[in-house]
FINUKOL-810798 format. One record per residue: x, y, z of N, C-alpha, C in turn. Coordinates in steps of 0.1 Angstrom, whole numbers, plus 5000, padded with zeros to 4 digits. Layout:
XYZXYZXYZ/...
***
This chain:
434837184531433937344529434137394543/433537334552433637364566434837364568/435737284567437437284568438037424564/437537444552438337554545437737684551/436737684556436137804561437037854575/437037694584437637724594439037764595/439737704583441037744580441137914581/439937944570439938074568439738184580/438838114587438638214600439938204609/440438094609441738104617442638214613/442938154599443638244593443238404597/442338424597441738584595441738644610/441538524621441738544634443138584636/444038474634445738504636445938664627/445238674616445438844610445238924619/444138894625443639004631444439044645/444738914650445738944661447038974658/447538934647448839004644448539154643/447439184635447239314633447039424645/446139344654446239424670447439434675/448139294671449539314678450339464674/450439434661451039564654450439704659/449139694657448539824663448939854675/448839764684449139794700450739844701/451439754693452739814694453139964686/452539974678452440114670452040204681/450840204686450340274697451140304707/451740204713452740214726454040284721/454540274709455640324706455240494704/454140534700453440654700453540724711/452940644721452440674734454040704741/455040594738456140644745457140774738/456840784724457440914720456741014724/455441034724455041144731455241184745/455441074754455741094768457341124768/458241084758459541134756459541284757/458741314744458641454742458141534752/457041504761456441584772457741574782/458341454783459541464794460641574788/461041574778461941664772461441804772/460441824771459641984770459541984784/459241884793459241944809460541984812/461641884810462741884813463642034806/463342074796463542194791463142304800/461742304801461042394808461842414824/461842284830462642304843463942354845/464642304830465942384829465942524828/464842594819464942734819464442804831/463542744839463042774849464442814861/465142694861466142704868467242804867/467542824852468442924848467843044852/466543074849466143184855466343204867/466043114879466343134891467543164895/468543094886470043124889470243244885/469843294875470243434870469543534882/468143514887467643614897468843624908/468943474911469543474924470643534924/471843514912473043564909472543724911/471743794903471443934902471243954919/470143914926470143954939471443924947/472143824942473643824949474543954947/474543954933475344104930474744234936/473344224937472744364943473144364959/473444254965473544234979474944254982/475844224972477144254971477344394971/476844474961477044614960476444684971/475444654975474744724989475744685000/476344585002477144535014478344625009/478844644996480044734992479844894996/478644934993478545074994478245105010/477745015019477645025031479045025036/479944925035481244945037481945045033/481945085021482645245015482045365023/480845375027480245475032480745475048/480945355053481445335068482745375066/483545315058485045385057485245505054/484345595046484245725043484145805057/483045765067482845815079484045785086/484645675086485745675096486845755093/487145775078488445855075488145985076/486846045077486446175081486646175096/486346105102486446115117487846095119/488546035114490146025115490846165112/490346225101490746325097490446445109/489046465113488846545123489746535135/489646415139490246385150491946415151/492446395134493946445134494046605133/493046655129492646785131492946855142/491946805152491746865166493046805175/493846705170495346675177495946765172/496246805157497246915153496747065162/495547075162495447225169495847225181/495747105189495947075202497447075202/498147015193499747005196500347155192/499347255183500047375181499847465190/498647455198498247525209499347485221/499547335223500447335233502047375230/502447385218503747455213503447575216/502647655213502547785216502647825230/502047745237502147755254503447735259/503947625252505347585255506247675252/506047745242507047865235506647965248/505448015249505348115256506048095273/505947965277506447915290507847935289/508447875277510047895277510448045278/509848135268509848265268510048345280/508948295289508848365303509848265313/510348165308511348085317512748185312/512848225300514048265298514148425303/513048485303512948615308513248575323/512648525331512648515345514148455349/514948365340516448355339517048475339/516948545328517548685325517348775339/515848795343515948885354516948815368/516748685369517348625379519048635378/519548645366520648665362521048795367/520148895362520649035366520349075380/519349015389519449005404520748955409/521048845404522348785410523548885407/523548935396524749015394524649155403/523449215404523249325412523849285429/523049165431523449105444524949095446/525749045437527149025437527849145437/527449265429527949385431527849455445/526649435448526349485461527149445472/527349315473528249225481529349275481/530049295469531249345465531549485470/530649575468530549715472530649725488/530049635493529749635508531049585514/531549495508532849435512534249545510/533949615499534949715495534649845504/533649865508533149985519533749955531/533549815534533949775545535749775549/536249735539537749745538537949895538/537449955532537850115529537650155545/536350135551536350195564537450145575/537850035573538749955583540050035580/540250065568541650115560541650265567/540550345566540250485572540350475585/539950395594540050405608541550385611/542450335603543750345607544650475601/544050565594544450655587544650775597/545750895595545751005605544551105602/544651195609543651285605543951375591/544751425587545451475576545151375565/545551255564545251145555543651115554/542951115561541551095560540751225554/541451335559540851465554541151495537/542251415533542651415518541951335513/541851215517540951125509539351155509/538851245518537551285519537451385508/538451475507538551585497538351515481/539451415481539451345467538051305465/537451215476536051165472534851275467/535151385476534151485473534451555457/535551575457535851605441535351535431/535651395433535151315424533751315422/533051335434531451325434531051465427/531551555430531451695423531451665409/532751615405532751595388531751495381/531251405389530251335385528851435382/528651495395527251595394527451705382/528751725381528951835371528751785356/529351665355529051585342527551575339/526751545349525251525351524651655344/525051755353524551885352524351935336/526051905333526351915317525451855308/525251745310524451665302523051735301/522451745312521151795314520951945306/521952005309521752125302521952125288/522852045283522852005268521651955263/521051855270519551815269518651915265/518552015274517652125276517852225264/519052235261519552325249519152255235/519252135234518952085225517352085223/516652075232515352075233514852205231/515352305234515152445232515352475217/516552405213516752465200515952405190/515352275193514252195183512952265184/512552305195511352395198511452505188/512552595190512752725184512852685169/513252575165513152565148511852515144/511152455154509952405149509052555148/509252605158508352755158508852835146/510252825143510452945131509852855120/509852735118509252645106507652695104/507252665117505852675117505352825113/506052915119505653065117505853095100/507053035095507253065080506052975075/505652865077504352795068503052875069/502852935083501853015085501753125078/502853215077502853315071502753295053/502853205049503153175034502253075031/501353035038500252945034499352985025/499152895015498052955003497152855002/496252874993495352774989495652644980/495152544979495752424970494952454958/495952404946495452424933495352304927/494252264920494252124914495052094902/495551974902496451944891495651894883/495451974868494451914859495151914847/494751854836494851894820494051914814/493251974819491751994813491352144818/490852214809490152344815488752354808/487652414819486352384814485852534812/485252554800484752674794483352684796/482752804803481552804804480852864791/479752804788478852874776477552934781/477353054775475853114776474653014774/474952914766473952834762474452744755/473452624752474052504744473952524729/472852614726473052644711474452684705/475252734713476552784706477552674702/477052544710478152434706478152404692/476652424684476952384670478052494664/477852624665478652714660480052674664/480352644676481952614678482152484669/481552394668481752284658481752324645/480952404637480652464628480452364615/480252404603479452304595480852194589/480152104592481151954592482251974599/482052034611483352044619484552124616/484352244606485552284602485952384610/484952474620485552544631486352474641/485852384646486452294658487952234655/487952194640489152154636490252284632/489752374629490752514628491052564642/490252554653490452604667491752494668/491552364669492552254672493852264666/493852324653495052324647495752454649/494952554653495652694655496152674672/495552584681496052584695496852484697/496752374690496952224697496252164706/495352214709494652164723493252084716/493051994723491551914718490551984726/489451994717488052044722487051944723/486451924734485751824739484351874738/483551854733482151894730481151764735/480451764745479851654749478351684754/477651604762476651664770476451734781/477551774785478051854797477151994792/476052034801475152114799476352264798/476052344790476652484790478052494791/478852394785480152364791481052294778/481852334777482952274767484352244775/484852134772486452094778487352124769/488452174773489852184764490852094770/491352014766492251904768493751914762/494651904771495951924767497051914775/498251864774499551874786500151974785/500052064775500952194777499952304782/500452344795499352434804499252594795/500452614792500452734784499652754772/499752644762498752614751497352614755/496952544768495752544772495252664775/495952734781495452874786495352964773/495952964765495853064753494552994747/494252864746493052814739491852874748/491852854761490852924769490553054767/491753114766491553254764490853304751/491353234741490953244727489453214726/488953074732487853044732486753134737/486953204751486253284755486053434748/487253484740486853574733485853564721/485953414715485253404704483853384707/483353314719482153294724481653464728/482353534734481953694734481553764724/482753714713482253794700481253754693/481253604695480053564686480553514670/481553574665481753554649482953444652/482453334646483153224651483353154633/484553154629484753114615486453084616/486953014608488452964605489353094605/488753184598489653314596489553384608/488753404613488353474625489253384639/489153274638489653184649491353214649/492053214636493353224636493653354642/492853464639493253614643493153594660/491953534665491953534679493053484687/493253354678494253264687495553344687/495953424678497253504677496953634688/495953684691495553794700495653724714/495253604718495153524730496553474732/497553464723498753404725499653554730/499353654723500053774728499253804743/498253804746497553804760498353684771/498253604767498953504777500453544776/501053584766502653644769502853734776/501953844775501953944786501853904799/500753834800500353774817501553704820/502353624812503553544819504553644822/504653734814506053844816505453924830/504253954831503754034842504053934855/503553814856503653724865505153714871/506153694861507453654863507853784871/507553914864507954044873507554044883/506254044886505654034899506353974910/506653834904507453744916508453804919/509353844910510753894914510654014924/509454094921509254224929508854164941/507954074944507654024955508653964966/509653864959510853834966511753934968/511954034960513054114960514254064956/514353994944515953984938515854034926/515654174922515654234907517254214901/517154224888518154194880518154064874/517453994873517253854866517353884852/517553774843517653804827516253784825/515653844816514453844810513853714806/514753634801514053484797513853414809/514653444822514153394832513153414840/512853574837511453614843510253554836/510353524823509553464817509353324821/510353264822510253104826509453124841/509853174847508853224862507653224860/507553334849505853354849505053224841/505753134835505353004830504852924839/505752934851505152824862503652874868/503252964863501952994867501052884863/501352854850500452744845500752624844/501552584855502352444858501652404870/501352304872501152224884501852104887/502352054899502951924903502051854914/501451744914500951684926499951784931/499151844923498051934927498752044933/499852084932500252234937500852304926/500452434926500852514914502052584917/503052554907504452574907504852704910/504052814904504252964906504053004920/503052944930502752974943503752894951/504252774943505052664953506752744955/507052804942508052904938508152994949/507053104949507053214959507153154971/506453044977506253004992507852964995/508452874985509752834987510652964993/510353074983511553194982511153264997/509853285001509753345014510253245026/509853125027510153035036511653045038/512553025027514153025025514653165031/513853255027514353395033514253395047/513053335054512853355069513953255074/514153135071515353035078516553105075/516953155064518253215061518553335073/517553425074517553535082517953465098/517053345100517053305113518553225114/519053185107520153115107521653185102/521453265100522553375097523253345082/522653295073522953265059522553395050/522953385038522753485028521353455024/520753595028519153565024518853575009/519353665002519353694989519653574982/520853514984521153404977520153264978/519653244992518753164996517453194987/517053304987515753354980515653334966/516853354960517053334944516953194941/517653104948517852964948516652904949/515552964958514552914960513652944951/513653044945512453114935512853014923/513852984919514252934907514452794909/514352704919514752564921513952484912/512752524909511852434899511852504887/512752594882512352664868512452564858/513252454861513252344851511952284845/511152294856509552244852508752324841/509352464842508852534830508952484816/510052414812510452364801510652214800/510352144811510851994811510151904801/509051954797508151894785508951904770/509852014770510452034758511852004759/512551934769514051914770514051774779/515051674778515251544782516051614795/515751514808516551504815515751544832/515951524842515351564854515251724855/514351774863513951944861515251994869/515851944878516752014886517952024878/518351924868519651944859518952054849/517752034844517452134835517552264839/516852304853517152424857518352484861/519552384863520752434865521252484854/521152404841521752434827521052564824/519752604826519252724822519652854834/520052844844520452924854522252954849/522852854847524252874840524052954827/523252924818522952984804522653154805/521953194816521453304816522253384824/523553344829524453424837524053414855/523753334858523553344876524853294880/525153294892526253254900526353114901/527653044902527852914903526952844918/526852954928526452914938524752894935/523952964929522652944926522652834915/523452814905523452694900523452574906/524552554916524552454925523352434935/522652524941521652524948520352444940/520352494926519052444918519652294918/520752244913521152164909520952014921/521152084934521152004943519851984955/518752064948517552064958516751954960/517351814951516551714952517651614956/518951644961519851554964520451474953/520351514942520851464930522251504929/522751604935524051634932524751674949/525851684952526351694966525951844967/525451824982524951984990526252024994/526852174992527852194997527752345001/526652405007526452525011525152505022/525252605030524152615040522752665032/522952745023521852795015521152675007/521852595001521452484994520552395003/520952385016520052295025519052395027/519052505030517852615033516852575025/517252565010516352544998515752435000/516552335001515952204999514752185012/515052235024514052245035512852305033/513152425026512052515022510952445012/511752385002510852284991510252164999/510752105007510152015015508752065024/509052185031507952235037506852295029/507252325018505852385007505352265004/506052165002505552044994504851935002/505051955015504351835025503451935036/503252025036502552105047501152045041/500052045052498851995049498052085038/497452035030496752115018497252125008/498952135006499652174997499552114983/499551984985499451864976498051794975/497551744965496351674966496751514966/496551444974496551274976495251234977/495051114968493851054965493550974977/492550954983492050904994492450734995/492650674983492850544980494650524985/495450584981496750604985496750654998/496250715004496350795018496050665027/494950595023494550475033495450365031/496150345019497250225018498350295027/498750425026500150445033499750425047/498450485055498350465067498250325070/497650235063497450105066498850025067/499850065059500850005057501750045067/501750165073502250235085502050175096/500950115099500150045112500649895108/501049835098501249715096502649675099/503449805097504849785098505149765116/504349865122504349865136503949735144/502949695138502149565142502949445141/504049435131505049335128505949325139/506149375149507149395157506449305171/507249235177506749135187506549255200/505349215209505249285219504349395217/504149445205503049545200501749505203/500849565211499649545212498649615202/498549745199497949815192498849905186/498249975175499150095169498150185161/498250325163497250395155498150525150/497950515136498550645127497550785128/498250865134497550985136498051115128/497351225129497951345124498151325108/497251265101497451225089498851155084/498851075091500050965089501351055093/501451165100502751235105503151165116/502251085123502651035137502050885138/502850795143502450665145502550625161/501650605168501550585182501450425184/502250365191502450235192501950195212/501450105213501050035226501249945226/502349905237503049755240502549705251/502849585253502449495264503349505275/502949565284503949585294504549455300/503949335298504549235306505649165296/505749225283506849155275507849265267/507349405271508449515267508749605279/509849595283510249685294510549815288/510949915299511250065296512350065284/513549965290514650015279514349915267/513449805266513049775252512149865246/511449945251510550045245511150135239/512450185241513250265237513850205222/514550085224514750005212513949975203/512649955206511749925198511250055188/511250175195510950305188512050305176/513050305178514250285170514050215161/513650065162513649965152512550005142/511450045150510450105140510450185130/510950285134511550385126512550385115/513450285118514250245110513450165096/512550075102511849975092511150085084/510350185091509450265082510450375072/511750375075512550425064512750345055/512950195057513550155047512550085039/511450095044509850005035508950105032/508850225036507750305031508150435022/507550475015507850615009506650725013/507250825021506150935025506951085024/506151175026506751325024507051355041/508051445040508451495054509051395065/508451375075509051285085507651215092/508051125100506851055107507451005121/506851065132507151065145506750935152/507750865155507350705164507150735177/506050705183505850725199505450585202/506350515210506050385221505450415236/504150375238503850395249503550275258/504050275269504050155278503750185292/502450135294501450155304501250035313/501550065327501149945337499950015344/498849925347497649995358497649905367/497549945379497149865391495749895397/494949825398493449835401493049775411/492249805422491749755433490349835436/489749755441488249805446488249805461/487449945466487349965479485749895482/485549805493484349745495484149795508/
***
């Protein structure tokens, strides 16, 4: 009994030992697995931290690389800019040196030229001295008669040279006197015939007694103004201008008819289509009478009776024609008087010159109705109405469109130029005037050696101041001719332009 309990206890103890061993084994296994898992988690954490640190370090490295790259780029840009600045400075210095070298070379060439001229003169003087010495030695061996004959020959030769010089001086004085007298004649003709400037317009302003009449001029639904425009062929402009209406049209005679008719309607006060047509007819008759009277008055004033009535009417039509701001009727009278004065002074046919001058622009009276230049139209009209071939040729040639074959034709061309180019004859806009003056000065300044240039007398003269160290007296004469030639080739201008080159050398000192 006891033995079996003991066995039982031993077996139970063995079982407990085995169970403890198993429990210990399982506990150890559990602890080992827990530590493995902790180790793995720790390893994963360490790896994550390491990866994060690696990324941070990589990002920091990239930032550092970018910073260093930007710094290097900025440094390179600054160095490139500095190199460009240095290159520009070097380029400017090179250009300055080139200019100085060119000036030095020019001065050296000028000095060499002067030295060559001095050497030539020295050689000439030496040769003359040698020749004179030889001549004196030869004369010393001559007889009295031979010496006297030689002396007379020398005196005769010197007298011939002096006579030629005197002849040249007399010719120059005669030419200057002729030019002075010609200028005086032209100036006298211009002064005697001068008249006021007339504006070149395509509109006429009609004053109104008050603004209320504008409505009556327009009429109900515009019937009155339409009837007026249809009857006259002229546009009527009724705007906000106080007590004024504008008549617009390119035909000056129709515009004058419209102006007369409108004044009559305003004065009469009865404005309706029927009345408008009747008043326009009356205005046409009145303007026609005025045209004939103006033509007859011009013929009587110039003193060339016997013209065809149609030519007289065409002369009267010029009263309402303007060109470049100049009234063609007054222009024709001016030209006729100037041509008469010039023809009398030059011994030409005064009547022929006056007739050609009065009719030279007759084509402008109808140039809006016929094709071709007004000179050709005028010549055709003169031929049609029985004028002589000389007058026809003068009219056709007054703008050099055909060959000039008579003195009277030249006189008419000159009279036309004088009347058109005298101050105040034609209106010229400020802008075109300034452009012409500027262009004239630019032409002068484009030549080497010019210090300053000034256009004076409304562009009729250009005065050029040259650098005396670069332009001598002979070069100044050539420079004036070259500038005048270039002005003729490049610019358009009325009349003529005087070119004056001034070379001045000043010596200054101070008394102390």
